[in-house]
N, C-alpha and C positions, 0 to 999 in steps of 0.2 A: 913162471917163461915171459918173457917180451918179446916185443915182434918185431924178430931180426931182420933184412934183409931178404935172408933166404922166406922166412914165412909169410912173410909180405908179398911176395913170387905164389908163393902158396894160393896165399888170397886172393890174389888179384886172377891166378887159374883157376881156381874155382867159381869166383864170381863172372869167366866170361866161359864156363860150362855150362852157369848157371842159366845166360843168358841162353845160347845155343838150342840149351837140351827142352828148358820150360818153357819158353818164350821165342823161339825161333823166327818168329815170322811180326816182333813185333820193338818197332824202334823207341827208342825213347832219347831225344830231345835234351840236349845241357836243358838242367833246373825244373825237366818236366819231372811231377812224379806220377806214381798208379794213383788212378784211383778207388783201387782193389784195398780196401782196408784189412791186413796179417791177420786178426781177427774174424774176419768176413772167413776169410779164406780156411780155417783150421772148420770153423763152421760148417761153411758145404764140403769139410771132406772130410772132418770124422764126427764131423753131428754137435748139436747142440751142449752133450752135456761137459764133450772134450772142452769147450770152446766158451764155459763157465767157469774152468775149472781153472784152466788161463788166470780170467782175469780174476778169481779169486786168489790163486797164491803168485801171480807174477803183479811184481806191484806195475805205476803208469809209468816210473820211466822206465824199466827195461823194456815194454811192452815198446816205445818208443827208439827206443835203441835199437831190438829189434826192424822195428818199421822201418829206418830210418837206413837199417841195413837194408831190407827187399825194396824201398825205394830209390836208394843212387846205386843202382845198377849202373846208370845212365855215367855215372864218375871214373869207373874201371877203364884201364888202358890196357895195353901192351906192357906199358912199360910199368904199373904198379897197379895200384890202388890208394885211392884220393883222403889228403892225413887223414880230414874228417869220421874214414870209415875208421880208416887204422889208429885213430886215438879213443873210440869207442872198443875197439876189437883190443886195446891194448891198457883194455878196464880187465877184460878176464885171460889175466893173466895164469890162471889156474891150467887153462885149458892144451891137452896135446893138439899136436902138429893134425893130425886125424879130425879131433873135434874141432877146429879152424876152418879145416877144409870141406865138412859134413856145414858148417854153421851156414855159409858160401854158396852151397847146393839146394840146402833146408831151412831157412832161416826161420820157414814156417812148425817145421817141424823143430827146431831145436826150441823154439818157443815154449809149445808140450813140454816137450825135453827136460824141460826149466822149471813148469809149473808139475810136473812130476814131483823131481826130485824136493820141491818144496813139502809137498803134501809130503810125502816119505817121510821128510824127516820131524813136521808136526806130527804122526804117531808116532815115531824114536823117539823124539821127546819126552812126550806123554808114558811109554813103556817103561823108556832106559835113560831121565833125563843125563846121568853121569855119563854114558857111555866110550868108550874110546876103542882109539884103529886096534882091531884082530879081537876086537871083544863078544858077546852075545848081541848087542844090541848094533853093533856096529853091522853084525851077520844080519840083523833082522833088516837094518834099513838101506842096503845093497839089494836085499831082495824084497824086500815093500816098494822098491824103488824102479824096478821091474819088473813086478806084478803090475803095477800102473801104471807103466809104460804099456806094457803088452795091453790089455783092458782098454785107454784109448786110443793105439793106434789100431789095435781091431789085429793086432801083429805082432808075435813076437820075432821075428825076423826084423823088423824096423827095431825093436824095443835090444834087441843081439847089437845092431850095427851100433845102437849110440853106446852102450854099454863096456861093449867093447874098443870101440874108440877113447873113452875115457880111459883105461888101463893101457892105453897104445904108446907104452914106454918104451924105447929099445933098451938095451942089456947093459951100455955102455949108464944111462940113465941108472936107471936101476942103483948097479955100483955103484952111484956117484952121490943115491942116495942115503947110501949107507942102511943103520938098521934103527928099530924103535919100538921101544914096549916089549924089547927080549927077540926078536921077530927082523930078518931081512927084507926088505923092497921086493923081493920076487916072491922070498912066503906070500907078504900080505899081498901079491897082486893076485897068486895064485889061490887067496883063499875069496875074494873078492870076484872074480871068475866064474868061481864053482859057484860063491852064493846070487849069482846073477844068474847062473841058468838054471836054478831052484827058486827062483821066485818069479822066473821067467814062465815054470812049472806049473803055477796057480792061478792063471790067470787064463784061458781060452780065447783063440780070436774073434768064436761065435757069441762071446759070453761079456758086449759091450756093455750091459744090463747088473752088472755084482757091484754088490758095497765097496766101496776100500775097506768096509769094517771084516766083510768076507774074507778080503783077501787078509788082513790080519791074520785073521784066523786060521788061513790055512799057511801063512807064513810063519804061526808059532803052532803051528802041528809038527812041520817041516822040523824047524829049534826042536822041538822034542821028543821025536822020533831020530834024533841024533843025522840026519841028511844034510846037517848046516857045517861047513867049514866055519872053526872057532878057536883061532888062535892063542889069546891068555880069557883066563880062565881064573 
């Protein structure tokens, strides 16, 4: 999806809400940037382990992109978003409108979500190097992403918010997507939502110390117990 005027307006609103809710008493002059690193803010809110995970699984260039989003709140006006931010977000053209809104509201969380997805991909590619949409590897991937998010955020509700946003397409969009691997977009979405929830069950909010290997074992157990939804066998 490209940044249409509607999507740009949505992002403008998100950034304005971010300003009013998160930093209501702070004014940003033109050209001024925050002296608080987005990584430092993640470290402060979620701890060293989560911040280190971001640094491990997200590239320096990606951190700079999200840092620019975080630091460019002064560029927002009631008429839209700056061209520079628009260019950054235009690269993220696979995201739903809801995800774009959340990035505007919570750029620090978005960076953590990205690192969790990369860590989940790393594990998935080790166990299921030839996975495809709808199969067991895809089910494992979604569950692992949600399990890691739940651990890193110490919150299943935050993990659910981002996971649900990733699947937040309209019926019209799902119909237009057609079908692949023998199943409709509606069926793939139902599978993803189911397996996302199963992944969140693998981590408890207080188990921030649990290893990723342990989370993987728990996801595999759910696969073995046939708790996961798998379309392509």
